[in-house]
N, C-alpha and C positions, 0 to 999 in steps of 0.2 A: 832325144828323150828330155833334155833340159828345156828345150823350147816348149814341149808338150806340158811339162810341169809348170813352167811360167805362165802358160795360157790359162791354166786352171788354178792359178795362185790365189784367186779370190775365194776358193772353196774353204769352208769350215763347217764343222758340225752345227746343225741348226738348233740343237737342244742345248741350252745353257742354263744351268741352275741359277735360281734367283739369288741365292747366297753368294755364288761366285761373282755375279754382277756387282753386288754391293761391296765385295772386297776390293774390286778394282777401283772403286771410287774413293778409297781411303787415301790420305796424303802420304803415301809411301812411294819411294822412288821406283820407277819401272825398270825391271831387269831386261835390257834389250838383248836380243839374240845376235850372235855374230852371223856374218854372211854364210858361213859354213853350216851353222846350226839351222838357219832358215832353209838352206838348200836341202838338208836332211829331212826337215819337217814337211817340206813340199813334196819330197819323194814319198814320204809316208802317206801324205794326203792323196797323192795320185794312186797309190796302191789301194787305199781304202775305197776310192771311187771305183776303180776297176773291179775290185773284189765284190763290192755291193752290186755293181751292174751285172756281173757274171754269175754270182752265187745266190742272189736273192730268190726266194721261192717262187715269185711271180715275175713276169716280164717287167723290167725296170724302165721307168720314164726318165731318160737322161736329163731332159730339160727341167723337169720338176726337181730332180736331185740337185742340179746345179743352182737353180734359183733358190731352193731351200737352203743350200749351203751358204750362198751369198747373203741371204737374209739373216742367217744365224750369225755370221761374222759381224755384220753391222749391228745386230741386236745386242751383241756382247759389249758394244761400246756404250750405248745408252738407249733409253726407250724410244727415242725419236729418230734414230738413224735406221734406214731400211733400203732395200733394193726395190726399184720400181720397174716392173715389166713394161712392155709397150702399152698394154691396156691400162695398167696402173698409172703410168705417166700421163696418158691422155685424160684419164678420169681426174687426176690431180689438177691438170690445167683447166678442164671444164669446170670443176668445182670452184677454182679460184676466180674464174670469170663470171660467176653468178648463177650457173644452172647445172644441176647434176641429178642423178637418180638415186633413190634409196630411202632411208628413214629420217635423215636430218639429225645426225648425232655425231658429236666429236668424242673420240675415245683414246685411251692410252693403255699401256700395259702396266699392271701393278700386281706383284706377288703371284704371278702366274695366271691371274684372271684379267678380264677386260674391265676397266673402270671408265665411267662416263666423266669426261671433262665438262661437257655441257650439251644439252639439246639446243637446236637452233629454233628460233621463234617460228610458230605457225607451221610446224612440220609434224609428221606422224609421231615422232618420238616425244615432242613437247605436248602434243594433244593427249598422248597416252599417259602422261604424268611421270615420265622418266625425268629424274633430277640429277644435277651435278653431284658427283660423289657416289652414285649408285654403282653396284657391281653387276656385270652380266656374266653369268656362269655357264649358260647353255644357249645355243642358237639352233633352233629346230631340233631340240632334244640332244644335240651333240655338245659335250662339254668343251669349253674353250681353253682349258689349261695347257694343251699341247699346240695351240694355234699362235702364230705371230699376228701382229696387227693387221697386216695386209690380208691374211687369210680370213680373219674375223670380218673385216670390212667387205670382202668379196661375198661372204655368206649372207651378209645382211642386205647387200644390193641385189637387184633383180628387176624383172619386168614390172613397170608400173601397174598397180592393181592387184598384183600377187601378194600373198600373205607370208609373214615370217613370224615364228613363235620364239619369244625370248624369255629366259628365266632371269628375273631381276631381283637383286637384294638391296633393299633400303637399309640404312643404318639402324641396327637394333631390331630389325623385323625379320620375319620368316621369308624365305624365297617365294616369289610370286611370278606365276606364268602370265604373260600377256601376249596377245596376237596383234600385230601391227600390219597395216596394209601399205605396201611400198608406193611411193609417188615420185613424180618429177619434182625435185626440190628447186624452186626458183627463189633464190635468195635476194631479197631487197634489204640491203644492209641497214638503212636508216628509216625509222618511223619517227614522226614528230606530231606534236599537238600543243595547244595552249591549255593550261590547266588552272583551275581555281581550287580553293579549299573545298574539300568534300562536304563540309558542314555549312558552307557559305550560302546565303540566299541572294536573290537579285538586288536586295537593298544594301548588302554589304559591299563596301568599296575596297576590296582586297586586290592587290596587284596580280596581274596574270603572270604565270610562270611558263617559260618556254621549256617543253619537255623533249629531249632528244634521246632516242633509244637506238643504240648501235648494236646489232646482233652478231656481226662479225666484220672483219676487215678485208674487203675484197678490192678488185680493180676499180669498182665504181663508187666506193664508199665516200671518198672525199667530195666528188661531184654531188652526190645525194645530200651530203651534209651542208654544202654551200647553198644548195637550193632550199633546204629546210630552214637554215638560218635567215636567208633572205625573206622567206615568207613570214617567219616569226617576228623579225625586226619590224616589218610593216604593221604588225599588230601591237607594237609597243610593249613587249613583255619586259618585266622588271629585271629578270635574270634567267638563268638556265640550270636545269638539272640534266646532266649528261649520264645516262644510265648505261653502264657497262657490265651489269650483272649477268652472269652466265654467258659471257662473250668469250669464246675459246681462242680468239686471236685471228691471225691471218697474215697479210703482207706487212712487212716492216715499213715500206714506203707509205702505205695507207695510214699506219699509226703515226708516222712522222707528220704527214699532211694534216691529220685530224688535230694533233697537238698544236701545230703551227696556226691552225684556225683561231685558237684562243690566246695565242701568245704574240707579243710585240717584239720579241727578241729572246736571246738566251739559248742555252744548250737544251736539246730535247732528249737525246740518248747517246750513249757511246757503246760500241761493240769492241770487245777485246778478244783477240784470238790466242793461238798457242804461244806465239812469241811475244815478248814484252813490248816490242816496238809495233806490234800489229794491232793498232788502235785506230778506230774510225769514229769521229764525232760528227753529230748532225745538229744543226742549229736552226732556230726559227727565223723567218724573215720578218721585217717590220710590217705591221698591219694586223690588228685584232678584229676579226669579223664581227664580234659582238660588242665592240666599242667599250671594252672594260667593264661590262656588266658582271655582277657576281655569278660565279659558277660553282656548283656542287657536283662532284663526281660520285656516283654510286657504284660500289664494287662488292663482290662476295667471293666465296671460295670457288665459284665457277668462272671467275674472271681470270684469264690466262694470257700470257705472251704479249701480243700487241696491245691488249687492254691494259696490262700492267705498265707498258711503256707510256701510254697516254696518261694514266693516273699518276705515275711517278714523275713525269715531266711537269704536269700542272701543279702537283704538290710541291716539288722541290723549287719551282720558280715562284712559289707563293701566289699562283694565279687562281687556284681553286682549293676548296676544302673537300677532302676525300672522306666520305662517310660509308658505313656498311660494315663488312667483316673482312678478315684477312683474305687476300687473294690467293690464287692457286700456287704461284711460285715457279712458273715455267719461264725461265730466263735464258734460254739458249737459242742460238740462231741456226736455222737449217738452210741448206742450199741444195738445189738440184743440179747435179753434174751429169749432163747427157753422155751416154757411152757410144753414140754414133749410129746405133741401130734402132733408135726409137725408145730404148730403155734408158734408165738413169739411176743414179745413186742419190738418195735423199740423206744428207749427212750433216751432222752438227759441226759447225766451223768456228763458233765464237759464243761468248756470253754477253747478255745485255746488262748495262749499268745505267742507273738513273743519273741525272745531272750532279747530284751530291756524291756520286761514286759508290752508291749502294748497289750490290749485286742482287738481282731479282731471283736468281736461281735458288730453288728449294726454300726460299723465305717469303717471297711475294712482297706485296705492298701492304703496310700497316696503315689503316685509316686514321685520319686525324681524330675523328670521333667515331667510336665503335657503336654501331646500331645494329643489333641482331634482329633478324626478322621475327616479329612478335605478333601476338593477337591482342588487340586493344579491347579491353572491356570497359564500357562506360558505366561508372558507378553513381553518377548523378546527372540529372537531366537539366539542360540549360534553362528551361522554363520554370523548373521547380526549386531554384536556389532561393534561400531566404535573403531578402533585401528590402530596401525602402519600398520597392514596387509591390511587395506582397501585402502591405497595409491597405485595408479597404478604402480608406478616405485619403490616401496619399495623392499629392498633386501629380497630374499627368505631364508628360513631356510633349509639347506641341509637335515636335518634329517626328514623333513616332505614333501618331494617331491611327494610321491605317496599316501599320505593319502586321498586326495580329491576323487580319483576314488573309493576307498574302501568304503568311507562314503556314496557315492551316490547309492550303491546297494540297500539299504533299505530306499529310500527317500520318503516314504509315508507320507503325511501330517497328523500327528496325531491330530493336532489342529482342523481338520475338522471332527473328529469322531462324529458319531450320538449320541447325549446325551441319546437317548432311547435304545441304543444297549443293548441286553440282557447280563448282567454281567456273567451269567453262561456259555455263549458261548465263553468267552475270554480265551486265552491261559494263562498258569501260569505266564509267563513273563508279559503279559498285566495286569493281576490282581495285580502282585507285583508293577508295575508302578503306579497303582491307589491307592495302600495301603499306605496312607500318614504316618501312624504310623510306619509301617514296614520300610519305606524308611528312616525315621528319626532315627530309632533304628540302622539300618545298618550304617548310617553316624556316629553315636556315637561309634559303635564298631571299625570302621576304625580309628577314631580319637584316641581312647584309645590304639589301637594296635600300632599306630605310636608313641605316647607318651611313651608307654612302651618300644618300640624298641630303641628309642633314649636314654632313661634312662639306658637301659641295655648296650648300646654301651659305654656310659660314664663310667659306672661301670667297664666294661672290659678294657677300655683304661687307667684308672687311675693307676693300678699297673704296667702296661707296661711302662708308662712314668717314674714312679719312678725308675724302674729297669734301664732304659736307663741313667737317671741322675746319678745313683749310679755307673754304669759302667764307665761313663765319668770321674767321680771323681777319681776312682781307676786308670784309665789309665794315668791321670795327675800326680798322685803320683808316 
């Protein structure tokens, strides 16, 4: 009987009150059970299982009961620990290696509902307008309050091309039903381009900015990043914007490698487990792939886990300025422990700490410069400013004789844009112009590149001046 009890020792009721979960997180000492008490509880657990199997009004599915119980036990620890069946574990590995089926959405459990951490770029979820922080209350008309994360994920996945109906609640708005079509999600982690000021013309000599967008941290992220940087360096960009907004995270190794790409040394992150001595530190190797050029990291409340590791590493090492809004605050480490039959346990084993010793958990990364996403309204037109040039008989500048004709080529009045225009139909340049956070990040890179260039010129000029003075003294002698 004892052997049978020990075999099902992983069982626990799958329904755990949210309030009870919060109580276990308080800094109160855990009252451990004695071996005898554990034995008695396991006997009770076995009795509950047998009673439910024999007395339930319908024929019981033992496998479903056991998996539900294991999920419930792990969910009682924290929102990120769970049991992975064979199918779940396979899907998890497929997703981590860059391709999976579904809607393209990262979720977590919050107050009994399902909350969106972030939609993945260019997926059905992102195209439907689902945003970080949204709540999903129903999937195909079924409320999610009694579902665990794995159950919710399974209901949203399905054959590509089939549809699923979600009820989504934006902050401060009424619930909204939306129908999404499932697709094969092929995740390319890194997108890149060279960007100019949205208001610049061909005559303006503004530096090019390297734009690096990382949507998640997978097995191929670092390789994609290296290729992107190599391409942008050939175009002689002045600096970089590393966009980690709405990036829900991924592999720790990928986060470490991405951080290392911009660092020439120093600590990247440390993980600290249950025991005080259980500390692992990860350091950057020598060699900065962008040759010390200025870097601005963009984050927001959808930036989580691995994104926060990168932002914290570059911030604490003084390598980048972090701009945007407070990040998500998911600073725990999960590991998959295979159980030998194709299934696994996905369990939290440690917390992440930035190089300065700051715990990311529940707090996130605070940007150096807070820039909330805003809508910029132009109150004055560049050409309409009162200046010397507005006088009828003012002297002209020879260098700008032919500028007026070139500027008139694209003379559409953007102030008259329809406010209800579909954002998804805009060109990349138009989207950039409306992205207030990105524009401010690009401004910062330009400013830093100019300051760095001037300082470099001063350093280079100093020894030359001394040599000239030395030579003049020798000639006098």
